Each structure stands twice: as C-alpha cells, then as structure tokens.
C-alpha positions in Angstrom: 95.2 109.1 71.5 94.4 105.3 71.3 91.4 103.7 69.5 88.6 102.5 71.6 85.2 101.7 72.1 82.5 103.9 74.4 79.1 102.7 74.4 76.6 105.2 76.3 73.9 104.5 78.4 70.0 105.3 77.7 68.5 107.0 80.1 66.1 109.9 81.9 68.4 111.7 84.7 66.4 114.5 86.8 68.5 116.0 89.9 67.4 118.9 91.9 65.9 120.1 95.6 62.7 118.8 96.4 62.2 116.5 92.8 60.3 113.5 94.3 57.1 115.8 93.6 58.1 115.2 90.0 57.9 111.0 90.2 54.5 111.7 89.8 55.1 113.1 85.6 58.0 110.6 85.4 55.4 107.5 85.6 52.6 109.6 83.7 55.9 110.0 80.4 56.7 106.4 80.7 53.2 106.0 79.8 52.2 104.3 83.2 49.2 104.2 85.7 50.0 101.5 87.9 53.2 102.5 90.1 54.0 99.7 93.1 56.9 101.2 95.1 59.5 99.5 96.6 61.7 101.0 99.8 63.5 100.5 102.7 62.2 99.5 106.1 63.9 102.1 108.0 62.3 104.4 105.7 58.5 103.2 105.5 57.0 106.2 107.2 59.2 109.0 106.2 60.3 109.5 102.9 58.1 106.7 101.3 55.1 107.2 102.4 56.3 111.4 100.9 56.5 109.4 97.7 53.1 107.4 97.9 51.4 110.7 99.2 52.7 112.9 96.1 51.6 109.8 93.6 48.8 109.3 95.0 46.0 107.3 93.1 49.1 106.5 91.0 50.2 104.3 93.9 49.3 100.6 93.2 51.2 99.2 96.3 54.2 99.5 98.7 57.3 96.3 100.3 59.9 97.9 102.3 61.6 94.5 102.7 64.7 95.7 100.2 67.7 94.2 102.2 71.5 94.1 101.6 72.9 92.1 98.7 69.5 91.1 97.0 68.9 87.8 98.8 66.4 85.6 95.9 63.9 85.0 98.2 62.9 88.0 99.5 62.6 88.4 95.5 60.8 86.2 95.1 58.3 87.1 97.4 58.0 91.1 96.7 57.4 89.4 93.5 53.8 88.1 94.5 52.9 91.4 96.3 54.0 93.0 92.1 51.8 90.4 90.2 49.0 90.4 93.0 49.2 94.8 92.8 48.9 94.9 88.6 51.9 97.0 88.6 53.0 98.7 84.7 56.1 100.0 86.5 58.4 100.0 89.5 59.4 103.0 91.5 62.4 101.9 94.3 63.4 105.2 96.7 66.6 104.7 98.8 70.0 102.9 98.7 71.7 99.8 96.5 69.5 97.4 98.6 66.7 98.7 97.8 68.0 99.7 93.8 68.9 96.2 93.8 65.6 94.6 94.8 64.1 97.1 91.9 66.1 95.3 89.3 65.3 92.3 90.0 62.0 92.1 89.4 62.4 94.2 86.1 64.2 91.6 85.3 61.7 88.8 85.9 59.2 91.3 84.1 60.3 94.0 82.2 58.6 96.7 84.0 60.3 99.8 83.9 61.4 101.4 86.7 61.9 105.4 88.2 64.8 105.0 91.1 65.0 108.0 93.6 68.2 107.4 95.6 69.0 108.8 98.8 72.5 107.5 99.5 75.4 107.1 96.8 75.6 103.7 95.9 75.4 104.9 92.0 73.8 101.9 91.1 70.7 103.4 90.3 72.9 104.1 87.0 74.4 100.7 86.2 72.8 97.7 83.6 74.2 95.8 86.7 72.4 93.5 89.0 73.9 91.4 92.7 71.9 88.6 93.8 72.9 86.3 96.8 71.6 82.7 96.5 73.1 80.1 99.1 75.4 81.7 100.5 76.9 83.3 96.8 76.6 86.6 95.1 76.7 86.9 91.6 76.2 89.7 89.3 75.0 90.1 85.7 74.6 92.5 83.3 71.1 93.5 81.7 69.8 96.2 79.5 66.2 94.8 81.9 67.7 96.3 84.6 68.7 99.2 83.7 66.1 102.1 85.3 64.8 103.8 82.4 64.6 106.8 85.0 66.7 108.5 87.9 65.4 111.1 90.0 67.8 112.5 91.9 66.6 114.6 95.1 69.5 116.2 97.0 66.6 116.9 99.7 66.9 113.4 100.7 69.9 113.2 101.7 70.5 115.9 103.8 69.2 113.2 107.2 72.4 110.8 105.8 74.2 110.1 109.0 77.9 111.8 108.3 78.8 107.4 108.6 76.6 106.2 106.7 77.4 109.3 103.8 81.2 108.8 103.8 80.7 104.6 103.6 78.2 104.9 100.6 80.7 108.0 99.2 83.9 105.9 99.5 81.7 103.2 97.8 80.4 105.1 94.8 84.8 106.1 94.5 85.5 102.3 94.2 83.5 102.4 91.4 85.1 105.3 89.4 88.9 104.0 90.4 87.9 100.7 89.5 87.0 101.8 86.1 89.7 103.4 85.2 92.7 100.7 85.3 89.5 98.2 83.6 89.8 96.1 80.8 88.0 98.6 78.1 87.9 101.8 80.5 87.9 104.7 77.6 89.1 108.0 77.5 85.5 109.4 78.0 84.4 107.0 81.1 88.2 108.0 83.0 87.3 111.5 82.4 83.9 111.2 84.1 85.1 108.9 87.1 87.9 111.8 87.4 85.7 113.8 88.2 83.1 111.6 90.5 86.3 111.3 93.0 87.1 115.1 92.9 83.3 115.8 93.6 82.8 112.6 96.3 86.9 113.6 98.0 86.1 117.3 98.4 82.5 117.1 99.4 82.8 113.9 101.8 84.9 115.9 104.4 82.5 118.8 104.4 78.8 116.6 105.4 81.0 115.0 108.4 81.5 118.9 109.4 77.9 119.6 108.9 75.8 116.9 107.6 73.3 120.4 106.1 75.4 121.4 104.4 74.1 121.3 100.7 76.2 121.7 98.3 78.1 119.7 99.2 75.3 117.1 99.4 74.7 118.0 96.3 78.8 117.6 95.0 78.4 114.5 96.3 75.7 113.5 94.7 76.3 114.4 90.9 80.1 112.7 92.3 77.8 109.1 92.8 75.7 109.2 90.0 79.2 109.8 87.9 80.6 107.0 89.7 77.8 104.3 89.1 78.2 105.9 86.0 81.7 104.7 84.8 80.4 101.8 86.7 77.5 101.5 84.0 79.8 101.1 81.3 82.7 98.9 81.6 84.1 96.3 83.3 84.8 95.1 86.8 88.0 93.9 88.2 89.3 92.5 92.0 87.7 95.3 93.6 84.3 93.9 93.5 85.0 90.5 93.1 86.8 90.2 96.8 84.0 92.8 97.6 80.6 90.0 95.7 82.9 87.4 98.0 83.1 89.0 101.4 79.5 90.4 101.1 77.6 87.6 99.7 79.1 84.7 100.8 80.2 86.4 104.9 77.5 88.8 104.6 79.7 91.7 105.4 77.9 94.9 104.5 78.4 96.3 101.2 80.0 100.0 101.5 81.5 99.1 105.2 83.4 96.0 102.9 83.9 98.6 99.9 85.5 101.5 101.9 88.1 98.5 103.4 89.0 96.8 100.6 89.7 99.7 97.9 92.7 101.6 99.3 94.4 97.8 99.4 93.5 96.7 96.3 94.4 99.7 95.3 97.8 98.6 96.4 97.7 95.7 94.4 97.3 97.0 91.7 99.7 100.0 91.6 102.7 99.2 90.0 99.8 97.5 86.7 98.1 100.7 86.2 100.3 103.0 87.2 98.6 105.6 85.4 94.9 104.8 86.4 96.5 105.0 89.7 97.9 108.7 89.4 94.5 110.1 87.8 92.9 108.9 91.3 95.9 110.6 93.8 95.3 113.4 91.0 91.9 113.3 92.0 92.4 113.9 96.4 95.3 115.6 96.1 98.1 113.2 97.4 101.0 111.7 96.3 99.8 108.0 96.3 96.2 107.0 95.5 96.4 103.4 98.5 97.2 105.6 101.0 94.7 109.0 100.1 92.3 106.6 99.9 92.6 104.5 102.9 94.0 108.4 104.5 90.2 109.7 103.2 88.1 106.7 105.1 90.1 107.0 108.4 90.2 110.5 108.9 86.3 110.6 108.5 85.1 107.7 110.5 85.3 104.8 107.6 86.1 101.5 109.3 89.2 100.3 108.0 89.4 97.0 109.1 87.3 93.7 107.7 87.9 92.4 111.3 85.9 95.9 112.9 83.9 94.5 110.0 82.8 91.5 111.6 84.9 89.3 110.1 87.3 86.6 111.5 90.0 85.5 110.2 90.0 81.9 109.8 87.1 83.0 107.3 90.1 84.2 104.5 91.1 81.0 102.9 88.0 80.1 102.4 87.4 83.9 100.7 90.8 83.9 98.8 89.2 80.2 97.5 86.8 82.2 96.3 87.7 84.5 95.0 90.7 83.1 92.7 88.4 80.2 91.4 86.7 82.5 89.3 88.3 85.8 89.0 87.7 88.6 87.3 89.8 90.6 84.5 92.6 92.1 86.6 95.7 94.2 85.2 97.9 92.5 88.3 97.8 88.8 87.9 95.8 87.2 90.5 97.8 84.9 92.7 96.7 83.1 95.7 98.9 84.0 98.3 99.3 87.6 97.0 95.2 87.7 97.5 95.5 85.9 101.1 98.4 88.6 101.7 95.9 91.4 100.6 93.0 90.0 102.6 95.2 89.7 105.5 95.8 92.9 105.6 92.8 94.4 105.0 91.9 92.2 107.9 94.2 93.8 110.4 93.1 97.5 108.6 97.1 98.2 108.3 98.0 101.3 106.0 99.4 100.6 102.3 102.5 101.1 101.3 103.7 103.2 98.2 
C-alpha cells in the first residue's frame, strides 16, 4: 500500500428514527442552555415547530431565513437576531442552506452547532463553508464551522418528495466521486466514498418507487453522511469549482446543478482518474461511471441539462472564464477549450461517452 495521510474529523453522530427528541439532551451535553434555532421557510410551521416544542424553554429564538448559497447579507441579518437573543448554541434543522447559515454564524461567533439534516446534502459532515457575496461564491475550510453534533432522524426525510430526494442524493454522490480522485485521496476516505455511493445508488430508485420506504430512507441518509464525510477529509476539484461558479454567479439551484454537472466532469476526468472512476462504476454496478451517473439521474426524473435549470447559452463563456481564472486542483489539466466543451455538453444534456 502506498503512503498516505488521513485526518479524521471530530464530532458526534446520532442516527436513528425519532432522534429529534434527543436534541435537548445533546444541547445539555454541550453545556448549553440557550439554543437559537435555524431553518428554512418551508420548515417554519412543521419540523421547526416540533424542534422548538422539544427544546421548550431552552429555545431562545428562531430564524427561518436560510437561503441557497448562503448570501452574506442574510448571515448579517440573522447575526443581529442571534446576538439579541443571547444564545449559547446553534441548532440548525433543514438542508444544505440551513447548514450553510449555521456554519456562517458559527464562524463569526464560535458558538457550538447541532445540525438536524432533512435532506441528503451531507454538508453537515464537513468543515467547509461556501458563501456568496457580490455574485461570487467562495469556499473556506475551518474547524470552527464543523458541527459538534449531527442528529440524523430518518423520520424527517419521509416527507422529502422523490424529486428532491433524487437531486439531493446525486449531490451527495458528487462529494464521494470527487473524493475518490482528490489530490489527497487516501484508502480510508476512498472506502467510505465507495460505500456511500453504493448506499445511495441502491436507495434512490427505491425511494422514487415508494417515498415511505423506511429502510431505503435510512440507507440514503447513511449514504449522505458517508459522502459528506469524504468531502470533509479531502480536497475539492473541478466538479465543485464548476458548481460553485454556476451557483454563485448564475444562481442556479445547488443540488440540481451538481446532478447535471457530475457525469460530465466524470467523463472529463475518465482517462486521468481511471482507477477512481472504476470504483464509482463498481459502486453503481455499471461499466462506465460517467454514463452510469447520467443514467441514474435521468432514470429517476432529475434534470439532465443546464438549460433546464435556467442557464442561458450566452453565459457559458463567462462561466468558463470564471472557472479557469482560479481553478481548483484536478487530475486532468484545466484548459479553457475543454472546459467550454464540457459546459456545452452539460448545457444541452448530452449523454457522456466513455
């Protein structure tokens, strides 16, 4: 075996059914007594209310302003509410947008975080924060934004519509695919990545067939943790650079953008990362990783083109310029003409070749 380096991430995971009821105990275990709850608007009258009820007098505030791509102006506004409430911890319930807001606030305040995910975003398992300011999305790593506790309650995912389950799950798979060919890839992260892809690749078709399939929901939520954990322990490459560009500069939806871009970046890197993408193909039970990823999303009703997400073809050159101006490390060299061709294929939704 080749030499490698691996740094495990600290943090506690609570996984099961009905575990939202354990959040108050986790708050107490952190030595906290005043929890500020974060969610998105669609959770304000449902799961967030259940969480507030569970927390009782321990809850000192609620913000449901979490927004896609974590705009800094939203963080500024919620920070004022958080400060006024005198909170000593943050509890975020929702998908990647809520987790992003929670992390942004933790970065500024150093308050401990408890995240209760309701999608398969996986960002709760990473020390990575992506924020958008003045039309550009940037990312940073810091132990200050890694949540101290993640409470996975499979019950909270039963109401996630099949479409959102698919694009959220494909977003999670993207984390693991990129981890397999990362510059600092290692056998531990790679083993977890392959397990996460296998879990989600198996679970997503079952969830589309029956959104109340509890075993499939549990497998998918575990897969989301596994894939997110991979993103947290190695670096990012071209896939995430493209998605950050398209999301931050063109306001494309986060999970759907990952879903569309993923198979095209896999095809782009196929020759330079043959072994890594062979593991992706094995996890999905297919011969070609790029085509397998494309077919999985397409067969489950996910969007397959940037055009379907609202991107205009005239913006592809600008997106290319932003991507190549400050590229992330990637196993294949980043060249403008090749990136423009990749984006063209993704715009038109062409099935990748192998």
